Rosetta silent file (secondary structure, phi, psi, omega in degrees, C-alpha in Angstrom):
SEQUENCE: MTRSLDLEELRSARAKEQQKSTLTDLPEDPSLFERVQAAAVEDDVDGEDLQKLTTEFVDERLGKLTKLASFAAADLPISTDGMTEREEALVRDLEALLVEYREEVIPVEEPDAQLSDFSEVADA
SCORE:     score description
SCORE:     0.000 S_00000001
   1 L     0.000  133.234  177.517  -21.372   18.895    6.323 S_00000001
   2 L   -60.536  132.567  173.269  -19.826   16.352    3.862 S_00000001
   3 L   -77.477  145.552 -173.316  -19.906   17.384    0.238 S_00000001
   4 L   -59.425  147.034  175.805  -21.937   15.082   -1.807 S_00000001
   5 L  -100.132  130.095  177.599  -20.196   12.473   -3.945 S_00000001
   6 L  -105.697  130.419  178.943  -20.831   12.393   -7.741 S_00000001
   7 H   -56.504  -29.064  177.879  -20.083    8.986   -9.355 S_00000001
   8 H   -63.670  -42.739  178.828  -18.590   10.679  -12.306 S_00000001
   9 H   -65.456  -36.267  175.544  -15.882   12.137   -9.963 S_00000001
  10 H   -65.302  -35.728  178.001  -15.161    8.666   -8.554 S_00000001
  11 H   -61.643  -41.725 -178.721  -15.027    7.337  -12.097 S_00000001
  12 H   -69.133  -46.485  172.407  -12.519   10.012  -13.017 S_00000001
  13 H   -55.365  -43.865  178.520  -10.400    9.371   -9.892 S_00000001
  14 H   -62.320  -47.419  178.787  -10.371    5.620  -10.816 S_00000001
  15 H   -53.996  -54.711 -175.644   -9.362    6.433  -14.350 S_00000001
  16 H   -60.605  -40.250 -179.576   -6.564    8.662  -13.341 S_00000001
  17 H   -68.513  -24.434  174.879   -5.312    6.049  -10.837 S_00000001
  18 H   -77.944  -26.648 -177.440   -5.217    3.431  -13.553 S_00000001
  19 H   -77.072  -31.167 -169.585   -3.349    5.674  -15.945 S_00000001
  20 L  -100.419  140.607  176.986   -0.587    6.599  -13.611 S_00000001
  21 L   -87.150   -6.074  169.364    2.086    4.354  -12.240 S_00000001
  22 L  -107.916  165.919 -179.891    2.280    6.347   -9.221 S_00000001
  23 L   -57.992  135.760  169.498   -0.399    7.268   -6.477 S_00000001
  24 L   -84.229  150.010  176.507   -2.687   10.108   -7.486 S_00000001
  25 L   -71.365  135.753  175.279   -3.240   12.974   -4.959 S_00000001
  26 L  -113.423  143.734  178.906   -6.760   12.532   -3.448 S_00000001
  27 L   -56.044  144.994  178.326   -8.925   15.379   -2.309 S_00000001
  28 L  -118.980  172.052  171.915   -8.929   16.007    1.337 S_00000001
  29 L    49.765   67.086    4.918  -11.295   17.476    3.913 S_00000001
  30 L   -84.375  156.176  177.551  -13.383   15.549    3.435 S_00000001
  31 L   -74.361  159.101  177.177  -11.435   12.718    1.863 S_00000001
  32 H   -56.164  -43.590 -178.918  -12.803   10.839   -1.097 S_00000001
  33 H   -66.702  -28.924  171.502  -13.165    7.801    1.051 S_00000001
  34 H   -70.374  -33.337  175.848  -15.247    9.722    3.671 S_00000001
  35 H   -66.015  -46.962  174.934  -17.332   10.971    0.853 S_00000001
  36 H   -54.176  -45.613 -177.057  -17.868    7.416   -0.459 S_00000001
  37 H   -66.637  -45.800  176.916  -18.876    6.214    2.982 S_00000001
  38 H   -59.090  -43.597  178.574  -21.370    9.138    3.374 S_00000001
  39 H   -59.852  -38.283 -172.528  -22.841    8.593   -0.052 S_00000001
  40 H   -70.127  -42.363  176.398  -23.388    4.855    0.863 S_00000001
  41 H   -60.030  -48.850 -169.307  -25.058    5.778    4.251 S_00000001
  42 H   -78.663   -9.109 -178.541  -27.238    8.575    2.703 S_00000001
  43 L    64.451   31.174  179.586  -28.222    6.482   -0.308 S_00000001
  44 L   -65.681  -35.110 -173.768  -27.276    9.371   -2.685 S_00000001
  45 L  -122.926  163.056  171.287  -26.039    7.135   -5.387 S_00000001
  46 L   -61.904  126.340 -173.952  -26.635    3.620   -6.770 S_00000001
  47 H   -60.025  -52.035 -175.252  -25.258    1.323   -4.256 S_00000001
  48 H   -60.420  -44.263  174.163  -23.931   -1.262   -6.640 S_00000001
  49 H   -61.240  -40.929  175.363  -22.114    1.295   -8.884 S_00000001
  50 H   -58.107  -47.377 -179.795  -20.664    2.887   -5.907 S_00000001
  51 H   -63.078  -42.927 -175.855  -19.321   -0.434   -4.501 S_00000001
  52 H   -68.115  -37.522 -173.156  -17.992   -1.531   -7.907 S_00000001
  53 H   -79.638  -38.724 -177.580  -16.234    1.783   -8.656 S_00000001
  54 H   -65.897  -39.264 -177.411  -14.818    2.080   -5.174 S_00000001
  55 H   -66.401  -42.569  177.170  -13.555   -1.525   -5.125 S_00000001
  56 H   -67.225  -40.294 -179.295  -11.755   -0.963   -8.456 S_00000001
  57 H   -71.349  -46.033  177.458  -10.181    2.207   -7.336 S_00000001
  58 H   -56.170  -45.436 -179.288   -9.107    0.843   -3.895 S_00000001
  59 H   -54.971  -50.241 -179.570   -7.800   -2.309   -5.644 S_00000001
  60 H   -61.823  -42.633  178.760   -5.700   -0.165   -8.033 S_00000001
  61 H   -73.134  -43.497  172.346   -4.142    1.793   -5.046 S_00000001
  62 H   -47.596  -40.671 -178.506   -3.639   -1.308   -3.043 S_00000001
  63 H   -56.543  -54.675 -169.907   -1.547   -2.777   -5.808 S_00000001
  64 H   -64.926  -40.615 -176.870    0.682    0.379   -5.794 S_00000001
  65 H   -61.519  -44.327  179.735    0.839    0.417   -1.899 S_00000001
  66 H   -61.587  -51.695  176.753    1.866   -3.250   -1.737 S_00000001
  67 H   -51.632  -43.833 -177.314    4.505   -2.638   -4.326 S_00000001
  68 H   -72.466  -35.572 -174.050    5.952    0.370   -2.366 S_00000001
  69 H   -66.611  -34.926  179.617    5.871   -1.672    0.972 S_00000001
  70 H   -71.039  -33.385  172.269    7.847   -4.457   -0.829 S_00000001
  71 H   -64.022  -53.572 -175.453   10.396   -1.876   -2.040 S_00000001
  72 H   -62.475  -34.682 -176.950   10.649   -0.341    1.474 S_00000001
  73 H   -67.678  -32.711  174.203   11.153   -3.835    2.964 S_00000001
  74 L   -85.007   14.438 -176.131   14.107   -4.345    0.556 S_00000001
  75 L    52.885   33.480  167.308   15.586   -0.987    1.757 S_00000001
  76 L   -98.089  148.477 -168.388   14.945    0.733   -1.408 S_00000001
  77 L   -73.209  146.185  178.978   13.708    4.448   -1.181 S_00000001
  78 L  -137.326  158.373  177.159    9.970    4.975   -1.734 S_00000001
  79 L  -108.535  136.678  178.222    7.963    8.183   -2.053 S_00000001
  80 L   -92.935    8.628 -179.702    4.902    8.830    0.179 S_00000001
  81 L   -57.189  135.573 -179.799    3.643   11.398   -2.352 S_00000001
  82 L    78.576   -0.455 -179.699   -0.208   10.852   -2.984 S_00000001
  83 L   -89.827  133.497  168.803   -0.594    8.618    0.156 S_00000001
  84 L   -78.017  174.713 -175.928   -3.262    9.387    2.673 S_00000001
  85 H   -60.629  -51.312  179.998   -2.258    9.098    6.400 S_00000001
  86 H   -56.465  -36.535  175.520   -4.063    5.732    6.562 S_00000001
  87 H   -72.578  -35.252  174.369   -2.207    4.467    3.498 S_00000001
  88 H   -65.665  -39.842 -177.246    1.206    5.495    4.972 S_00000001
  89 H   -62.699  -43.897 -178.879    0.387    3.498    8.151 S_00000001
  90 H   -58.707  -56.537  179.787   -0.602    0.581    5.919 S_00000001
  91 H   -53.966  -46.696  176.212    2.685    0.623    3.938 S_00000001
  92 H   -58.116  -42.941  179.062    4.612    0.848    7.266 S_00000001
  93 H   -69.696  -38.247  175.845    2.735   -2.189    8.704 S_00000001
  94 H   -64.288  -41.406 -179.725    3.158   -4.101    5.461 S_00000001
  95 H   -62.493  -41.837 -179.551    6.800   -3.282    5.331 S_00000001
  96 H   -66.383  -40.810  176.952    7.337   -4.528    8.976 S_00000001
  97 H   -71.627  -34.637  177.435    5.536   -7.874    8.064 S_00000001
  98 H   -78.267  -21.620  168.420    7.544   -8.290    5.017 S_00000001
  99 H   -70.487  -48.741 -178.186   10.820   -7.660    6.800 S_00000001
 100 H   -63.462  -36.453  177.849    9.816  -10.146    9.642 S_00000001
 101 H   -67.580  -44.582  179.075    8.931  -12.713    7.043 S_00000001
 102 H   -56.951  -44.736 -170.445   12.245  -12.265    5.152 S_00000001
 103 H   -68.286  -32.473 -177.212   14.163  -12.639    8.482 S_00000001
 104 H   -75.047  -34.252 -173.384   12.184  -15.890    9.344 S_00000001
 105 H   -99.554  -21.392 -179.333   12.796  -17.527    5.940 S_00000001
 106 L   -94.343  118.531  172.151   16.245  -16.441    4.796 S_00000001
 107 L   -59.631  135.377  174.112   19.014  -18.208    6.487 S_00000001
 108 L  -115.243  129.391  177.052   21.754  -16.267    8.086 S_00000001
 109 L   -78.096  135.526  173.737   25.193  -17.543    8.282 S_00000001
 110 L   -85.254  128.677 -178.630   27.015  -16.825   11.474 S_00000001
 111 H   -56.524  -32.796 -174.871   30.471  -15.325   10.873 S_00000001
 112 H   -66.946  -40.339  177.204   31.799  -17.423   13.806 S_00000001
 113 H   -62.402  -40.570  176.663   30.594  -20.609   11.998 S_00000001
 114 H   -69.719  -44.283 -177.876   32.589  -19.760    8.845 S_00000001
 115 H   -70.111  -33.899  176.543   35.724  -19.070   10.869 S_00000001
 116 H   -75.309  -31.503 -177.912   35.525  -22.356   12.786 S_00000001
 117 H   -62.323  -43.095 -179.182   35.031  -24.291    9.527 S_00000001
 118 H   -64.204  -43.468 -175.910   38.300  -22.568    8.212 S_00000001
 119 H   -68.742  -30.810  177.173   40.166  -23.303   11.383 S_00000001
 120 H   -67.949  -44.613  176.152   39.340  -26.972   11.335 S_00000001
 121 H   -65.026  -36.753  179.380   40.735  -27.283    7.772 S_00000001
 122 H   -68.883  -35.661  179.898   43.908  -25.318    8.789 S_00000001
 123 H   -69.488  -24.832 -176.640   44.371  -27.544   11.802 S_00000001
 124 L   -71.017    0.000    0.000   44.177  -30.717    9.806 S_00000001
């Protein structure tokens, strides 16, 4: 059975997430997100408060995850500390999309084209 969610616990998790520049570790088994979903279904807490707090918490984490994906796409090392499995998958997916985008929009000079330009000048 899923341990019930206390809104104060969610408020505390949100506050910790906002205070740190890195991802905070989340409780597992059941995860905080599983407990939020269970609370929403079971109507254990005020739905509006639950949605507001969860949205703020998730948005804070998404900002950090997006930043990490951007770093990874630029071939910078990142830490997966504090990430859930789902968040790690999200970062990998975002990284792949960012790399694909960069490859589409950044022109690549072909080395042979440079050589042929120099050889034309040398032949003149």
